[in-house]
C-alpha positions as CSV (number, residue, x, y, z in Angstrom):
1,X,-7.4,-78.3,37.6
2,X,-4.4,-77.1,35.6
3,X,-3.5,-73.4,35.5
4,X,-1.0,-72.5,32.8
5,X,0.8,-69.2,33.2
6,X,0.2,-66.6,30.6
7,X,2.5,-66.9,27.6
8,X,1.6,-63.4,26.4
9,X,0.0,-62.5,23.1
10,X,1.0,-61.8,19.5
11,X,0.1,-58.2,18.4
12,X,0.8,-58.3,14.7
13,X,4.3,-59.8,14.4
14,X,5.3,-58.6,17.9
15,X,4.9,-60.9,20.9
16,X,4.1,-59.1,24.2
17,X,4.8,-60.8,27.5
18,X,3.7,-59.1,30.8
19,X,6.3,-59.3,33.6
20,X,6.0,-58.1,37.1
21,X,9.2,-57.2,39.0
22,X,9.4,-59.1,42.3
23,X,11.6,-58.5,45.3
24,X,13.8,-61.5,44.2
25,X,14.6,-59.7,40.9
26,X,16.1,-56.7,42.6
27,X,19.3,-55.7,44.4
28,X,19.3,-54.1,47.9
29,X,18.1,-50.7,46.4
30,X,15.0,-52.2,44.8
31,X,16.4,-51.8,41.3
32,X,16.3,-54.8,38.9
33,X,19.6,-56.6,38.9
34,X,21.1,-56.3,35.3
35,X,21.3,-60.1,34.8
36,X,17.6,-60.5,35.3
37,X,16.9,-58.6,32.1
38,X,18.5,-61.5,30.3
39,X,16.0,-63.8,32.0
40,X,13.1,-61.6,31.0
41,X,14.4,-61.6,27.4
42,X,14.7,-65.4,27.4
43,X,11.1,-65.8,28.6
44,X,10.0,-63.4,25.8
45,X,11.7,-65.5,23.1
46,X,10.5,-68.8,24.5
47,X,6.9,-67.7,24.9
48,X,6.9,-66.1,21.4
49,X,7.7,-69.5,20.0
50,X,5.2,-71.2,22.2
51,X,2.4,-68.8,21.1
52,X,3.4,-69.1,17.5
53,X,3.1,-72.9,17.7
54,X,6.8,-73.9,18.1
55,X,7.4,-75.8,21.4
56,X,10.9,-76.6,22.6
57,X,9.9,-80.0,23.8
58,X,8.6,-80.9,20.3
59,X,11.9,-79.8,18.8
60,X,13.8,-82.2,21.2
61,X,11.4,-85.1,20.5
62,X,12.0,-85.0,16.7
63,X,14.0,-87.8,15.0
64,X,16.6,-85.1,14.3
65,X,16.4,-83.1,17.6
66,X,17.0,-79.4,17.6
67,X,17.6,-76.7,20.2
68,X,18.8,-73.1,20.4
69,X,22.0,-71.4,21.7
70,X,22.4,-67.7,22.0
71,X,25.6,-66.7,20.1
72,X,25.3,-62.9,20.4
73,X,23.3,-60.6,22.6
74,X,23.7,-56.8,22.7
75,X,21.8,-55.0,25.4
76,X,21.3,-51.3,25.8
77,X,20.0,-50.2,29.3
78,X,18.0,-47.0,29.1
79,X,16.1,-46.8,32.4
80,X,16.0,-48.7,35.7
81,X,13.1,-51.0,36.6
82,X,12.1,-51.2,40.2
83,X,10.3,-53.6,42.5
84,X,6.5,-53.9,41.7
85,X,6.9,-52.4,38.2
86,X,4.7,-53.9,35.5
87,X,6.9,-54.4,32.4
88,X,6.2,-55.8,29.0
89,X,8.8,-57.9,27.1
90,X,8.3,-57.2,23.4
91,X,9.9,-59.6,21.0
92,X,10.1,-59.9,17.2
93,X,11.7,-62.7,15.2
94,X,13.1,-60.7,12.3
95,X,14.7,-63.2,10.0
96,X,16.6,-66.5,9.6
97,X,19.7,-67.3,7.6
98,X,21.1,-70.8,7.6
99,X,21.1,-72.0,11.3
100,X,20.7,-68.4,12.7
101,X,17.7,-66.6,13.9
102,X,17.8,-62.8,14.3
103,X,15.6,-61.4,17.1
104,X,14.8,-57.9,18.4
105,X,13.6,-57.3,21.9
106,X,12.5,-54.4,24.1
107,X,11.4,-54.1,27.7
108,X,8.9,-51.3,28.3
109,X,7.1,-49.8,31.3
110,X,4.0,-48.3,29.7
111,X,5.4,-46.3,26.8
112,X,8.8,-45.9,28.3
113,X,11.7,-47.9,27.0
114,X,13.6,-49.6,29.8
115,X,16.1,-51.7,27.8
116,X,16.5,-53.3,24.4
117,X,18.4,-56.2,22.9
118,X,19.6,-57.5,19.6
119,X,19.9,-61.2,19.7
120,X,21.4,-63.8,17.4
121,X,20.4,-67.4,18.2
122,X,21.7,-70.5,16.4
123,X,19.8,-73.7,15.9
124,X,22.0,-76.6,17.0
125,X,21.8,-80.4,17.2
126,X,22.3,-82.2,20.5
127,X,26.0,-82.3,20.0
128,X,26.1,-78.5,19.8
129,X,26.7,-78.3,16.1
130,X,24.9,-75.7,14.0
131,X,22.0,-77.0,11.9
132,X,19.2,-75.4,9.9
133,X,16.0,-75.1,11.8
134,X,13.4,-77.8,11.1
135,X,11.4,-76.8,7.9
136,X,8.1,-76.9,9.7
137,X,9.4,-74.4,12.3
138,X,10.5,-71.9,9.6
139,X,7.2,-72.4,7.8
140,X,5.4,-71.4,11.0
141,X,7.6,-68.4,11.7
142,X,8.1,-67.0,8.2
143,X,4.8,-65.0,8.2
144,X,6.0,-63.3,11.4
145,X,9.4,-62.2,10.0
146,X,9.9,-58.6,9.0
């Protein structure tokens, strides 16, 4: 029997990924260590693509393999998250220009904003050079752009 972890859901054009804060995510005061928000955001971006039908493994298995690199991330921390909190990582892929994807993300606890990020990712080849995302990928994502 195979159990796949939840990859979240698309609500309109926004992907929502539930995340529980565990002891390992926190510092000695029980507050989420700031670097772990970057991990939560990464999971949100990856699972958005997975739910939308774009799988990282498939991008690597293409005759012209593709991957992503984060080239810019701006994070605003608004509130602390604590051990046992139930959070939601909310991700929207806003647009694409050339090799770049522009992404907005928020982490909420209920209706309360915990932090938000503006992310710029670049599609790259396996040598790390920028390249346009594969056409099929953009066709899949275009209806979800702003």
